[in-house]
C-alpha positions as protocol buffer text, in pm:
chain_id: "A"
residue {
  index: 1
  type: ASN
  ca { x: 1422 y: -701 z: -989 }
}
residue {
  index: 2
  type: SER
  ca { x: 1108 y: -576 z: -1143 }
}
residue {
  index: 3
  type: THR
  ca { x: 803 y: -448 z: -937 }
}
residue {
  index: 4
  type: TRP
  ca { x: 440 y: -469 z: -1047 }
}
residue {
  index: 5
  type: VAL
  ca { x: 231 y: -166 z: -1071 }
}
residue {
  index: 6
  type: TYR
  ca { x: -150 y: -206 z: -1060 }
}
residue {
  index: 7
  type: VAL
  ca { x: -377 y: 114 z: -1164 }
}
residue {
  index: 8
  type: GLU
  ca { x: -711 y: 246 z: -1121 }
}
residue {
  index: 9
  type: ASN
  ca { x: -836 y: 68 z: -1444 }
}
residue {
  index: 10
  type: GLU
  ca { x: -734 y: -280 z: -1343 }
}
residue {
  index: 11
  type: LYS
  ca { x: -406 y: -313 z: -1564 }
}
residue {
  index: 12
  type: ALA
  ca { x: -81 y: -406 z: -1433 }
}
residue {
  index: 13
  type: PHE
  ca { x: 236 y: -322 z: -1562 }
}
residue {
  index: 14
  type: SER
  ca { x: 603 y: -423 z: -1440 }
}
residue {
  index: 15
  type: ILE
  ca { x: 848 y: -184 z: -1394 }
}
residue {
  index: 16
  type: ASN
  ca { x: 1238 y: -249 z: -1360 }
}
residue {
  index: 17
  type: ARG
  ca { x: 1282 y: -126 z: -1021 }
}
residue {
  index: 18
  type: LEU
  ca { x: 1295 y: -273 z: -674 }
}
residue {
  index: 19
  type: ILE
  ca { x: 1000 y: -191 z: -473 }
}
residue {
  index: 20
  type: ARG
  ca { x: 1265 y: -34 z: -245 }
}
residue {
  index: 21
  type: VAL
  ca { x: 1313 y: 229 z: -538 }
}
residue {
  index: 22
  type: ALA
  ca { x: 997 y: 258 z: -612 }
}
residue {
  index: 23
  type: GLU
  ca { x: 912 y: 339 z: -257 }
}
residue {
  index: 24
  type: GLU
  ca { x: 1158 y: 622 z: -244 }
}
residue {
  index: 25
  type: LEU
  ca { x: 1019 y: 760 z: -582 }
}
residue {
  index: 26
  type: LEU
  ca { x: 652 y: 773 z: -433 }
}
residue {
  index: 27
  type: PRO
  ca { x: 550 y: 1088 z: -221 }
}
residue {
  index: 28
  type: LYS
  ca { x: 505 y: 966 z: 107 }
}
residue {
  index: 29
  type: SER
  ca { x: 175 y: 1182 z: 158 }
}
residue {
  index: 30
  type: ILE
  ca { x: -15 y: 953 z: -59 }
}
residue {
  index: 31
  type: PHE
  ca { x: 173 y: 634 z: -84 }
}
residue {
  index: 32
  type: PHE
  ca { x: 257 y: 394 z: 235 }
}
residue {
  index: 33
  type: ARG
  ca { x: 452 y: 54 z: 231 }
}
residue {
  index: 34
  type: ILE
  ca { x: 264 y: -180 z: 437 }
}
residue {
  index: 35
  type: HIS
  ca { x: 434 y: -493 z: 387 }
}
residue {
  index: 36
  type: ASN
  ca { x: 729 y: -651 z: 222 }
}
residue {
  index: 37
  type: SER
  ca { x: 542 y: -675 z: -89 }
}
residue {
  index: 38
  type: TYR
  ca { x: 274 y: -416 z: -125 }
}
residue {
  index: 39
  type: ILE
  ca { x: 273 y: -14 z: -153 }
}
residue {
  index: 40
  type: ILE
  ca { x: -43 y: 132 z: -130 }
}
residue {
  index: 41
  type: ASN
  ca { x: -222 y: 431 z: -230 }
}
residue {
  index: 42
  type: ARG
  ca { x: -417 y: 629 z: 27 }
}
residue {
  index: 43
  type: ASN
  ca { x: -678 y: 753 z: -220 }
}
residue {
  index: 44
  type: TYR
  ca { x: -792 y: 370 z: -279 }
}
residue {
  index: 45
  type: VAL
  ca { x: -815 y: 259 z: 84 }
}
residue {
  index: 46
  type: SER
  ca { x: -1151 y: 124 z: 148 }
}
residue {
  index: 47
  type: ARG
  ca { x: -1105 y: 37 z: 535 }
}
residue {
  index: 48
  type: PHE
  ca { x: -856 y: -126 z: 809 }
}
residue {
  index: 49
  type: GLN
  ca { x: -949 y: -435 z: 898 }
}
residue {
  index: 50
  type: GLN
  ca { x: -828 y: -553 z: 1249 }
}
residue {
  index: 51
  type: GLY
  ca { x: -749 y: -921 z: 1288 }
}
residue {
  index: 52
  type: ARG
  ca { x: -446 y: -1177 z: 1235 }
}
residue {
  index: 53
  type: PRO
  ca { x: -335 y: -1071 z: 997 }
}
residue {
  index: 54
  type: ALA
  ca { x: -457 y: -710 z: 1000 }
}
residue {
  index: 55
  type: THR
  ca { x: -567 y: -630 z: 650 }
}
residue {
  index: 56
  type: ILE
  ca { x: -614 y: -312 z: 438 }
}
residue {
  index: 57
  type: ILE
  ca { x: -918 y: -331 z: 196 }
}
residue {
  index: 58
  type: MET
  ca { x: -911 y: -147 z: -109 }
}
residue {
  index: 59
  type: THR
  ca { x: -1165 y: -7 z: -327 }
}
residue {
  index: 60
  type: ASP
  ca { x: -1159 y: -247 z: -545 }
}
residue {
  index: 61
  type: GLY
  ca { x: -1255 y: -507 z: -278 }
}
residue {
  index: 62
  type: THR
  ca { x: -876 y: -623 z: -301 }
}
residue {
  index: 63
  type: GLU
  ca { x: -750 y: -725 z: 40 }
}
residue {
  index: 64
  type: LEU
  ca { x: -396 y: -696 z: 132 }
}
residue {
  index: 65
  type: PRO
  ca { x: -208 y: -790 z: 449 }
}
residue {
  index: 66
  type: ILE
  ca { x: -46 y: -534 z: 666 }
}
residue {
  index: 67
  type: SER
  ca { x: 271 y: -637 z: 853 }
}
residue {
  index: 68
  type: LYS
  ca { x: 226 y: -621 z: 1262 }
}
residue {
  index: 69
  type: SER
  ca { x: 553 y: -395 z: 1239 }
}
residue {
  index: 70
  type: LYS
  ca { x: 384 y: -124 z: 970 }
}
residue {
  index: 71
  type: LYS
  ca { x: 45 y: -125 z: 1146 }
}
residue {
  index: 72
  type: GLN
  ca { x: 90 y: 162 z: 1391 }
}
residue {
  index: 73
  type: ALA
  ca { x: 268 y: 383 z: 1142 }
}
residue {
  index: 74
  type: PHE
  ca { x: 16 y: 301 z: 890 }
}
residue {
  index: 75
  type: LEU
  ca { x: -296 y: 404 z: 1118 }
}
residue {
  index: 76
  type: GLU
  ca { x: -97 y: 732 z: 1211 }
}
residue {
  index: 77
  type: TRP
  ca { x: -38 y: 791 z: 829 }
}
residue {
  index: 78
  type: MET
  ca { x: -397 y: 754 z: 785 }
}
residue {
  index: 79
  type: ASN
  ca { x: -505 y: 1003 z: 1038 }
}
residue {
  index: 80
  type: THR
  ca { x: -272 y: 1274 z: 889 }
}
residue {
  index: 81
  type: SER
  ca { x: -413 y: 1507 z: 630 }
}
residue {
  index: 82
  type: THR
  ca { x: -264 y: 1515 z: 287 }
}
């Protein structure tokens, strides 16, 4: 029942919240849940990569899968201004 949080300086820490609860606390204009296991910050998205699976490349080079069911909503979210 904990969630790992990764911050800009590449440090990670654990919080005692389910990812679902963490998602509800974060501003939806900045954070998006791309997968059951991942919530991302739009300020650190480098690019979207089409494929199977489609992936999000973060500014630090981390590659994260995006679920099929979230892909269209993600693309719409990225095209909205904050």
